[in-house]
C-alpha positions, 0 to 999 in steps of 0.5 A, spaced: 289 105 935 295 103 929 292 096 927 285 100 925 288 104 921 292 098 918 285 096 916 282 101 914 288 103 909 288 096 907 280 094 906 281 102 902 287 099 897 283 094 895 277 097 894 280 102 890 284 096 887 277 092 884 273 099 882 279 102 878 279 094 874 273 092 873 268 099 873 270 100 865 273 106 863 275 109 856 282 106 856 285 099 854 285 093 859 292 093 858 293 100 861 286 099 866 289 093 870 295 097 870 293 103 873 288 099 878 296 097 881 299 103 881 293 105 885 293 099 890 300 100 892 300 108 892 294 107 897 299 102 901 306 104 901 302 112 903 296 109 910 303 103 911 298 098 912 303 093 911 310 093 911 313 097 905 317 091 904 312 086 903 307 092 899 313 092 893 315 085 892 306 084 891 308 090 885 311 083 880 306 078 883 300 082 883 304 084 875 303 077 872 298 075 874 294 080 871 298 079 865 301 085 865 310 083 864 312 075 862 315 072 871 322 074 867 321 082 866 318 082 873 322 079 877 329 082 873 331 088 878 331 083 883 336 079 879 340 085 879 347 083 880 349 089 886 342 087 889 346 081 891 352 086 893 348 089 898 344 083 900 351 080 901 353 085 906 348 084 909 347 078 911 356 079 913 354 084 918 348 080 920 352 076 922 358 078 926 353 084 929 349 077 932 355 074 935 358 080 937 365 081 932 363 088 928 366 090 934 361 093 939 360 093 945 
């Protein structure tokens, strides 16, 4: 049953994206593209059709293809030093846990 719900949510998100992107509305093309991306991501988040981390990674990639942002601005927050600090901590914690050096029995 969950697979069907995931497929339906993904289909609805893709359909909403293309409808909002190609149905003419009286706004600029960049605003229409951003609105389509917003609804696409919001539907994916609400339905959890794909993992939330993958959805978060899709945002800058789709924004680049829609020419909403250049690549350096789209991925700018992924290069924040705090993100690397957390990633390093999680990698170390995973390694310590895998080899039993974390103190758990």
